[in-house]
N, C-alpha and C positions, 0 to 999 in steps of 0.2 A: 352729233353738230358740233362744230369749231367754233372756238374761241371767236375768232369773227366773224363768224355768225351770228355768235348771241350778241354781240355789243351793234345791230343794227338796229334800228329804229323805223320801227312801223307806229306811224301816226293814225291812232283811232279818232275818231270824231262821234261819237255818239250819248247818249244820257247828259250833255250837255257839258261836257269832261274831255277831255282832251287822254288816251291812254298809251302809252308806251310797254307794253306788252302786260299792262294789268288790265282788270276786272273794277269797272266805278259801284258806288255805294248803290247802285241799281241794277246790281246782277248780270252786269256784263259779263261775258263771255267774247277776247277776243281770237280773230285766229289763233285756233291753237295746235299747227304741227307749220312752224315756221320752220324752213327749212335755209330761204333763198337760193342761189344760181348761180355759186363761187365756190372758190377754195381760199386753200391760207391764203395765199399772193393776190386772192379780190380778183384774178379768174375768172369771166364767166362762161358754168360751164354750158355744154351742149344742150342741153333736157330739160325737162321739166316732168318727173314719175311720178304718176299713178296712186295714189295713196290708200292702202291697202282698207277690206270693206273692216268697220268696224260701227256702223248701225245708224252714227250722224251722220248726219246727210248737209253738207255746205253747198251756197248756192251762190252764184257771184254774178251780176250784171255788171258790164264794163261797153262801152263806146271805145271801139279801138284807134276813131277817125280814122279815118277811110284806109286802113289796111289794105296793100294791093301787096298785088306778084315783085312789083319793082319795090318795097318799101324797104331799106338801107339795112344794115348788118346793125346801127346802134337801134333804129327804134325794133327793128326781130325781137336783138338781145333784149333787151328792157324789157319787151310784152312776156315773153321767156319767160325773164328773172323776176317780173311779178309775180308770176301765172304760178314758179313754182313757189316762189313766199307762199300762198295765197295756201293753192295744194287739195282745193273745191273736190269737190263731187262734179255739179253741175254749173259748166259756165254756163252764159246768153252773152256770145257777140251780139253790138251794131258797127255799121258802115267797118263790113270785111267786103272788098270788091268787087271778090269773083269769089268762085271753088277754086284755083286753082292759086290765093293768097290764103284761100284759106286752108287747102291742103299742104302748104307753105309752111306755116304757123303748125298743124297740127305733129308735121314730120318731125318737130322738136320735141312733143309731145306722148312721150312715152305710153299705152297701156288704155289710152283716149281714143275716141273717135269723133268724129261729127258729123250734121245733118245741118247742111247748109240749104239756104231759100236764097234763090236771086227775087233784086226788083228791078226798075228799069236805073235807078242810082246807083246801090250797091248789092248789098244783104246785108239778113241775121246767119246766125248761125248756133247752134247748141251744141254743147263739146261735152261728153262725158264722159266719165269713169267708169273701164267699162268690168272692174273688180265689183260693182257697187247699182250697178246699173244696166239693165238688160233696155233696147229698145221697142215701142210694141210700134205706134203711126205718130205719122208727124207732117205736115201741110200748112198752107195758106187758111188762112180765116177768113174766106167772100161771106159768106151767109149775112145778109141786114147790114153789110159793111160799104161804105161810099168813097171809092180809092180816094175818090180826092180830098175827102178830108183827113187823109190816113195819107198826103204824101204819092198818092201812087205805090207806098208799104201796109201792106195791109198784115195784122198780126199774123203771124208763124207759130204753133204748139207742138210740142212734142209730147206726146203719153210717153209716160216708160215705170217701167217696176225697178222701183228698189228697194235691195236687196238687204235687210238688215244682220243679217246670218244666225249664227248661233239657233240653228233650225226656225229663225220664222219665220212667218210667209213673206210672200213680195207684197210689198208696198205699190197698189197702182196710184197714178200722182201725172195730173193734168197737167202741165207746167207752157205758158205765154207770154210770146217775146213780142216787146213790141219798140216800134222808134217813130215818134208822132213828131208833126207837121211843127219845125221847128219858125223863131221866129212871136217878138214882141207885139205886134203891130194887134187890133183885133179880128182883122181878119181871119191872121190866124189862128188867133185864140177861137173866133168860135169855131173855125174848122176839126181844130183841138175838142172844144163844147161836143161837137157833133160826131168826134168821134170815138169821143171817152163810151158819150152818154148806148151809141151804137154795143160798145163791145162787152157793157154793161148790160146791156138789155141781152147778147146773145151768149154770155155767159149763163146769166141768169134765168134764161129756161130755157138753152139746152143743154148746160151740164149740172143741173141744182143739185147729185147729190159730189159731183170733182173734188177732188181735194188741189185743188188750184193756187197754183202756182203762176202768179201776174208779175213778170218784171222787164226792164230794159230803160231806155232812153225815155222820160214821161214830154220832154221838153218844158215841165212844167211843174209845177210845186204839188203839193198834195195842201198845206195850209191854207193857203191863197194863190194867184196865180204875178206868170212876174208880167202881167198884162194891168199895170194900176190899176187902182180900185173895183177888182173884177175877184168872185172867186174862184175857188181850183176849178177846171175844165174836169176832176175826177172827183167831183162833188155825188155822184152818184154814188159810189164803189166806198167813200167815208161817209157821206151818210148811213149809208146803208150796215150800222157795224152788224146788224144781228146777224147776215150772210158778208162781210168781206173783213179784213182789219190791213187798214194800210200801215203799215212792219215801218214802214221808212218816215210814219208825218212826224214823230218826236224831233229827230230829224231838221226840219223844216222849220216847227215848232219853233225850235232851239236856236235860229238863224244859220247853220254850218252850211256847208257848199262840198258838194258832190264834184264842183267843174274847175279850173286854173284859172280862169278868168272872170268868170260871176261871182255874188256873192246868195248863191242858191241850190237848191234841193231838182234835181228834173232827173235823175234816176233814182229811179224809184224801185219797190218792192210790194204788190197788194196779192193775202189768203183769203181764198175762202175759208169759213166755220169749220167745215171739216180736217182746212189741213192744217186750223189754229191747235187743235190738242198735243198737237203734235212740235210744232215753236216753242226754241229759248227762245222766254222773255228778255225783251231787250240787247239780244244777237246782232241786231240789225245795225250793219256802221258802214261808213267809210270810211274806204284805206289811200290811207298819203303818205306816199312813202317820205323817208329824211332824203336832203337831199345826198347826205352820203349812201345812201342805198342807190337811189338813180337823179343822179346829175341833171341838171335841169327838163324836170319829169315835162313839165307842162312843152316846152320847146322839143324835145326827142320823141316822149313816147304817148301822149295827149293827149287835149285840154280839155278829156272828164277821167274821174275816178270810179273805181272800183268798188262799188255796197253789195255789201256782203251781209249771208245772212245764214244759221241755224237750225236744225230740224232734229231733234229726239228720236228716231224712227223705230226704235228700238224699245220703246212704251208698248 
């Protein structure tokens, strides 16, 4: 990493602290492979490159704000710069307009593959590091789900084998990305309540022993609701601490934000108890780029920040 890149600041909000490539007193570890996508002159590089197999599964959920085939160079370059700085193994992207748009972005992500699912408005995608992940299966979760409650954006799953390396056996993981109904109205809130309950019921009944990572744009908080006076629609997951761990809960509790325009954490990650032994405690974080890294991020890139978590699969 050159000196220019070492000086770039990416702020991580977690544990009630602001991190500049340091860990907080709660043993929080920020992204550990910050490389950026620039050279000594500050010019953007063409690609983001996959990381080697290292036994650590880095996961990111990020709403790309309606990424299209027609999205200009500034947005595409900024997206790639952010992706390359994270160097994650698994990305869950929301608001990708088409497979052609996802193909466009993927063409600048070397060593990655995509699984894209179109819905009536846009689509969700998983993008994964082929050095560490083998795809098993994927598709919409429709069983027991109400499309209206999900705003016609049904949950999308990706089952994959993570390869820890060093001769250790691959670990089967079941990831689910969601993009819930938006809006602070009571009607929108009630739709999120219904959708969250249906997904909770499905995962609890049909995937009782799976290593689950549920991530995405929840369009609501997990410790409360953006609809004032209401509990979180994701209360079934939060209250069932025997089977689930809402690892981004403390971010909401500490009044952090995963949005550029509002003070709320609506991009979240929940894991099942089978996945919990691998979770690096306190690693869940919101990644906010400094203006010297991506200028006018909210206007040029997205109205959501990436949310990150790490899992030590070598255990």
